[in-house]
C-alpha positions in Angstrom: 0.0 0.0 0.0 1.3 3.4 -1.0 1.4 5.7 2.0 -0.1 9.2 1.8 2.5 11.9 2.4 1.5 14.6 4.9 3.8 17.5 5.6 3.4 20.1 8.4 5.3 23.4 7.8 6.4 24.8 11.2 6.5 28.5 11.7 9.5 30.1 13.2 7.6 31.1 16.4 8.3 28.1 18.7 5.0 28.1 20.6 3.2 27.7 17.3 3.9 24.0 17.5 1.2 23.7 20.1 -1.3 24.6 17.4 -0.6 21.4 15.5 0.7 18.7 17.8 -2.6 17.0 18.3 -3.2 17.0 14.5 0.3 15.6 13.8 -0.3 12.8 16.3 -3.7 12.1 14.8 -2.0 11.4 11.4 1.0 9.6 12.9 -1.4 7.1 14.6 -2.8 6.1 11.2 -0.4 3.7 9.4 -1.5 4.8 6.0 0.1 8.2 6.4 3.8 9.2 6.1 4.1 12.2 8.3 6.9 14.8 8.6 7.3 18.2 10.2 9.3 20.8 8.2 11.2 23.3 10.3 11.8 26.9 9.2 15.0 28.2 7.7 17.7 28.7 10.3 18.4 32.1 8.7 15.1 33.5 9.7 15.0 36.2 12.4 12.7 34.4 14.8 14.6 31.2 14.4 17.7 32.9 15.7 15.9 34.4 18.6 14.2 31.2 19.6 17.0 28.9 18.7 17.3 26.9 21.9 13.6 26.7 22.3 13.2 25.5 18.8 15.9 22.8 19.3 14.0 21.6 22.4 10.7 21.6 20.5 12.3 19.7 17.7 13.7 17.1 20.1 10.1 16.7 21.6 8.6 16.3 18.1 11.2 13.7 17.0 10.1 11.5 19.8 7.2 10.5 17.6 7.7 11.9 14.0 10.5 12.7 11.6 11.6 16.3 11.1 13.4 18.1 8.2 14.9 21.5 7.7 13.2 23.7 5.2 16.6 24.5 3.7 17.1 20.8 2.9 13.6 20.1 1.8 12.9 19.4 -1.9 9.2 19.8 -2.6 9.4 18.4 -6.1 11.3 15.3 -5.1 9.1 14.7 -2.0 5.8 15.4 -3.8 3.4 15.2 -0.8 -0.3 14.8 -1.2 -1.3 17.0 1.8 0.5 20.1 3.2 -0.5 22.0 6.3 0.6 25.5 7.0 0.0 27.6 10.1 -1.5 31.0 9.8 1.1 33.7 9.0 3.2 31.0 7.7 6.8 32.1 6.8 6.4 31.7 3.1 6.2 34.5 0.6 3.7 32.6 -1.6 2.1 29.2 -1.7 2.1 29.1 -5.5 5.1 26.7 -5.8 3.2 24.2 -3.7 0.2 24.1 -5.9 -0.4 21.2 -8.3 -3.4 19.4 -9.7 -3.8 16.8 -6.9 -2.0 18.2 -3.8 -4.2 19.7 -1.0 -2.9 22.8 0.6 -4.5 23.5 4.0 -4.1 26.6 6.1 -4.6 26.3 9.9 -6.1 29.7 10.6 -6.5 30.5 14.3 -6.7 34.3 14.6 -7.4 37.5 12.6 -4.4 38.6 10.5 -3.7 42.3 10.7 -3.3 42.6 7.0 -3.1 46.4 7.1 -0.2 46.5 9.5 1.8 43.3 9.4 3.6 42.5 6.2 0.5 43.4 4.1 1.8 42.3 0.7 2.7 38.8 2.0 -0.5 38.3 3.9 -2.7 39.6 1.1 -0.8 37.2 -1.2 -1.8 34.2 0.9 -5.2 35.2 2.4 -6.6 37.7 -0.2 -8.8 37.0 -3.1 -5.9 36.7 -5.4 -3.7 34.6 -3.2 -6.4 32.3 -1.7 -6.6 30.4 -5.1 -3.4 28.6 -3.9 -5.1 27.5 -0.6 -7.6 24.7 -0.9 -9.0 24.8 2.6 -8.8 27.0 5.7 -9.3 25.1 9.0 -10.7 27.6 11.4 -13.3 28.3 14.1 -16.6 30.3 14.2 -15.3 33.8 14.3 -12.4 33.1 11.9 -15.0 31.7 9.5 -16.9 35.0 9.7 -13.6 37.0 9.4 -12.5 35.3 6.3 -15.9 35.3 4.6 -16.5 38.9 5.3 -13.3 39.9 3.6 -12.8 37.4 0.9 -16.0 35.4 0.4 -14.8 31.9 -0.2 -17.1 29.8 2.0 -16.4 26.7 0.0 -12.8 26.8 1.2 -13.6 26.9 4.9 -13.6 23.8 7.1 -15.2 24.8 10.4 -15.1 21.4 12.0 -12.7 22.0 14.9 -9.2 23.3 15.6 -6.2 21.3 16.8 -5.3 23.6 19.7 -8.9 23.4 20.9 -8.3 19.7 21.4 -5.2 20.4 23.4 -7.1 22.9 25.5 -9.9 20.4 26.1 -7.6 17.7 27.6 -5.6 20.3 29.6 -8.8 21.4 31.3 -9.8 17.8 32.0 -6.3 17.2 33.6 -6.1 20.5 35.4 -5.7 18.9 38.8 -2.5 17.2 37.5 -0.9 20.1 35.6 -1.3 23.1 38.0 1.8 23.5 40.3 1.1 23.0 44.0 2.9 26.3 44.8 0.4 28.1 42.6 -2.5 26.5 44.4 -1.3 27.8 47.7 -0.7 31.3 46.4 -4.0 31.6 44.5 -6.3 29.9 47.1 -9.5 31.8 47.6 -8.6 34.6 45.2 -10.0 35.8 41.9 -7.2 35.1 39.4 -6.4 37.2 36.4 -4.0 36.1 33.7 -2.0 38.9 32.0 -0.6 37.9 28.6 2.5 40.0 28.4 3.0 40.7 24.8 5.3 43.7 24.6 8.1 45.5 26.5 9.0 49.1 25.7 11.3 50.1 28.5 14.8 49.9 29.8 14.9 50.3 33.6 13.3 49.6 37.0 12.7 52.3 39.5 13.1 51.9 43.2 10.0 53.6 44.5 7.1 51.1 44.7 8.2 48.4 42.3 9.5 49.3 39.0 8.8 51.0 35.7 8.9 48.9 32.6 7.6 51.7 30.3 5.2 49.0 29.2 1.8 50.6 29.0 -0.2 48.5 31.5 2.1 46.2 33.4 3.1 48.9 36.0 -0.5 49.7 36.9 -1.5 46.0 37.0 1.3 44.9 39.3 0.8 47.8 41.7 -3.0 47.0 41.8 -2.4 43.4 42.8 0.3 44.2 45.3 -2.2 46.4 47.0 -5.1 44.0 46.7 -4.2 40.6 48.2 -7.7 39.2 47.7 -7.0 39.1 44.0 -4.1 37.4 42.1 -2.3 38.1 38.9 -0.4 35.6 36.7 2.0 37.3 34.3 2.5 35.1 31.3 5.7 35.7 29.3 6.8 34.6 25.9 8.9 31.6 26.8 10.9 33.2 29.6 12.2 36.6 30.7 15.4 36.3 28.7 13.4 36.1 25.5 10.6 38.4 26.6 13.0 41.2 27.7 16.4 40.7 26.0 19.7 42.2 27.3 19.5 45.4 25.3 16.3 46.3 27.3 16.9 44.7 30.7 20.2 43.3 31.9 20.3 40.1 34.0 20.2 42.0 37.3 17.0 43.8 36.4 15.4 40.6 35.3 16.3 38.9 38.6 14.9 41.9 40.5 11.7 41.6 38.5 11.5 37.9 39.3 12.1 38.7 43.0 9.3 41.2 43.1 6.9 38.6 41.7 8.1 35.8 43.9 8.0 37.9 47.1 4.4 39.1 46.4 1.6 37.0 47.9 -0.6 37.8 44.9 1.6 37.7 41.8 3.0 34.7 39.9 5.5 35.0 37.0 4.8 32.2 34.6 7.8 31.4 32.5 6.9 27.7 31.8 6.8 26.2 28.3 3.0 25.9 28.3 0.1 28.2 29.2 -2.4 25.5 30.0 -1.9 25.6 33.8 -2.4 29.4 33.8 -5.5 29.0 31.7 -7.0 26.4 34.0 -6.6 28.4 37.2 -7.5 31.9 35.8 -10.9 33.5 36.1 -10.3 36.1 33.4 -7.8 37.1 30.8 -6.2 40.5 30.1 -4.3 40.7 26.7 -3.5 42.8 23.7 -3.6 41.3 20.2 -2.6 37.6 20.6 -3.7 34.1 19.5 -4.1 33.3 23.2 -7.3 35.2 23.1 -8.6 32.7 20.6 -7.9 29.8 22.9 -9.1 31.4 26.1 -12.5 32.0 24.4 -13.0 28.2 24.3 -13.2 28.2 28.1 -16.1 30.7 28.2 -14.3 33.0 30.7 -14.2 36.8 30.3 -11.5 38.5 28.2 -10.3 42.1 28.3 -8.8 43.2 25.0 -6.2 46.0 25.5 -6.0 48.8 23.0 -9.0 47.3 21.2 -10.3 50.7 20.0 -7.3 51.3 17.8 -8.4 51.5 14.2 -6.6 48.5 12.9 -8.1 46.3 15.7 -11.6 47.7 15.2 -11.3 46.7 11.5 -9.6 43.4 11.6 -10.6 42.1 15.0 -14.2 43.1 15.2 -15.3 39.4 15.4 -13.3 39.2 18.6 -15.1 42.3 19.9 -18.3 40.4 20.1 -16.8 38.3 22.9 -14.4 40.8 24.7 -14.5 43.8 26.9 -12.2 46.5 25.6 -9.8 48.8 27.5 -7.8 51.8 26.4 -6.8 53.3 29.7 -6.1 52.5 33.3 -9.7 53.3 34.4 -11.1 50.8 31.9 -8.9 48.1 33.4 -9.8 49.0 37.0 -13.5 48.7 36.1 -13.0 45.3 34.5 -11.0 44.0 37.5 -13.6 45.1 39.9 -16.5 43.8 37.9 -14.9 40.3 37.6 -14.0 40.3 41.3 -17.5 41.2 42.6 -19.1 38.8 40.1 -20.7 41.3 37.7 -18.7 39.8 34.9 -18.5 36.0 34.9 -18.2 34.9 31.3 -17.6 36.1 27.7 -19.4 39.2 26.6 -21.7 37.1 24.4 -22.4 33.4 24.5 -19.6 31.0 25.4 -17.4 30.1 22.5 -17.3 26.4 22.8 -18.2 25.0 19.3 -15.8 22.1 18.6 -14.5 22.1 22.2 -14.9 18.4 22.7 -11.4 17.0 22.1 -12.5 15.5 18.7 -11.6 18.3 16.4 -8.5 16.6 14.9 -10.5 13.5 14.1 -13.1 15.6 12.3 -10.4 17.5 10.4 -8.6 14.3 9.3 -11.9 12.6 8.3 -13.0 15.6 6.3 -9.7 15.9 4.4 -9.7 12.2 3.7 -13.0 12.8 1.8 -11.5 15.8 0.0 -8.4 13.8 -1.0 -10.6 11.1 -2.3 -12.6 13.6 -4.4 -9.3 15.1 -5.7 -8.0 11.7 -6.7 -11.0 10.8 -8.8 
């Protein structure tokens, strides 16, 4: 029996792998598929910045599936039948991947800021002209609406589940096992807020109360939780502080001082772990600027505060998110949200809970649907 070749093209952002691991394993478990993960070019900016994390990720992946480097990969020689790409994939165009029988599938998990982030490339992949190279977009409810509103290709959209939703589902089921005991002690009896720390704009700490990161909201949030010990804050970094705040912004002494502030506080946890699932499980609400984590937090039905949501680019590209989120553009908005969650006025998403496909079976549905599509293509 000839095996069907399935290739997953990994983005250079290391945590993107969590978007596909369940789907990779679903295909690996079926003996009729030959599965490989293609890693990005080592010359790419993000690869260099996440080098050690990517190496660890690769080692984890190679425990159950073969990996190749993009620089060494020969598409024509390999000639796979099915290719998966993550949204914002690090390719200038999907045109070279297109042939008469191959299926190209984009895993689309969040709105793409086409007007601000590499617009030519994104338009080439997602726009009306570029989408002819993508056979199907695997996405969820609000991404279905986002794509259809802009590009009107409903026949290309598979709204049957999303891989990371499956990972979330099983993490929530196993929350008793994955949440550190130290966290449980620190968070006991408190309303817990998760802050998704996306940006850092500053260079120094100040001695007065805590510090000054020059990051727009982190100062105010930390001061609030230091003063209110009946509430708790989890600060989620990208990978760890060394990656989140590199040496040219904070030196090692400043990073250690920041860690100490968090560790010494009875109501603040600095989460530098390699997964955000424990933080998701124990949090009552999320505070975040533009990030794919908003997408996954939606699946839990808990409230989300979208920072800077009234900026024009967000109002345009993220308005599907706005149906579910509260929005803050100033300190007063954040304070109101914190208080409303703490006293119980806000308990869930702004509209109905976003739980479609949140049953741990999304990858099975994706695989089954694409098997049917491959069968049609082969006729």
